C-alpha positions as CSV (number, residue, x, y, z in Angstrom):
1,M,0.0,0.0,0.0
2,S,1.5,3.3,-1.0
3,M,0.9,6.5,0.8
4,K,0.4,9.6,-1.4
5,I,0.7,13.1,-0.1
6,E,-1.7,15.4,-1.8
7,K,0.0,18.5,-3.4
8,E,-1.3,21.5,-5.2
9,K,0.3,23.1,-8.2
10,K,1.2,26.8,-7.9
11,N,2.4,28.9,-10.8
12,V,5.4,31.2,-9.9
13,D,7.8,33.7,-11.3
14,L,11.2,33.0,-9.7
15,Y,14.2,35.4,-10.0
16,T,17.9,34.7,-9.6
17,S,20.8,37.0,-10.5
18,R,21.1,35.2,-13.9
19,Y,17.6,34.5,-15.0
20,K,13.8,34.6,-14.5
21,I,11.9,31.4,-14.4
22,T,8.2,31.0,-14.9
23,G,6.8,27.6,-14.0
24,D,4.9,25.4,-11.6
25,I,5.9,24.3,-8.1
26,H,4.1,21.6,-6.2
27,I,3.5,22.1,-2.5
28,H,1.5,20.3,0.2
29,V,-2.2,21.3,0.2
30,N,-2.7,24.3,2.6
31,A,1.1,24.6,3.2
32,R,2.8,28.0,3.1
33,L,5.4,28.6,0.4
34,T,7.9,29.7,3.0
35,D,7.4,26.4,5.0
36,T,7.9,24.4,1.8
37,L,11.1,26.3,0.9
38,Q,12.5,25.9,4.4
39,A,11.8,22.2,4.4
40,L,13.4,21.7,1.0
41,S,16.4,23.7,2.0
42,K,17.1,21.4,4.9
43,Q,16.4,18.2,2.8
44,S,18.1,18.7,-0.5
45,G,18.7,22.5,-1.0
46,F,16.8,22.4,-4.4
47,L,13.4,23.5,-5.5
48,P,11.8,21.3,-8.3
49,I,10.0,23.3,-11.0
50,T,7.9,21.8,-13.8
51,D,6.8,23.3,-17.2
52,A,9.4,26.0,-16.8
53,V,10.3,28.9,-19.1
54,V,13.8,30.3,-18.4
55,K,14.6,33.8,-19.6
56,F,18.3,34.6,-19.5
57,R,19.7,38.2,-19.1
58,N,20.7,38.2,-22.8
59,G,17.1,37.7,-23.8
60,K,17.5,34.0,-24.7
61,I,14.5,31.8,-23.7
62,R,14.6,28.1,-23.0
63,E,11.7,25.8,-22.1
64,E,12.2,22.8,-19.8
65,K,9.7,20.2,-18.5
66,F,11.7,19.8,-15.3
67,L,14.3,21.9,-13.4
68,L,15.9,21.8,-10.0
69,I,16.8,25.3,-8.7
70,K,19.3,25.8,-5.9
71,I,17.3,27.5,-3.2
72,D,20.2,29.6,-2.1
73,E,20.3,31.2,-5.5
74,I,16.7,32.4,-5.4
75,E,16.4,36.2,-4.9
76,M,12.7,36.5,-5.3
77,I,9.7,34.3,-5.9
78,C,6.2,35.5,-6.7
79,L,3.0,33.4,-6.7
80,K,0.9,34.1,-9.8
81,G,-2.9,34.2,-9.7
């Protein structure tokens, strides 16, 4: 018997010093984003993002189905919608 933890998808804009990423993060239902980031920081140090669009400072755009972003590199994260 497997135990599944219910999560909800949140669309975000995430900024680092090198790029802007728009994509989806998946957090526990009714969890705060700050709690999720703190827990992930202690576990692996990375934030998984799906269906991401990465915009580099030079204007280049790259689409990725899955990314892992180092939490220490995040300067700002904004929930959309």
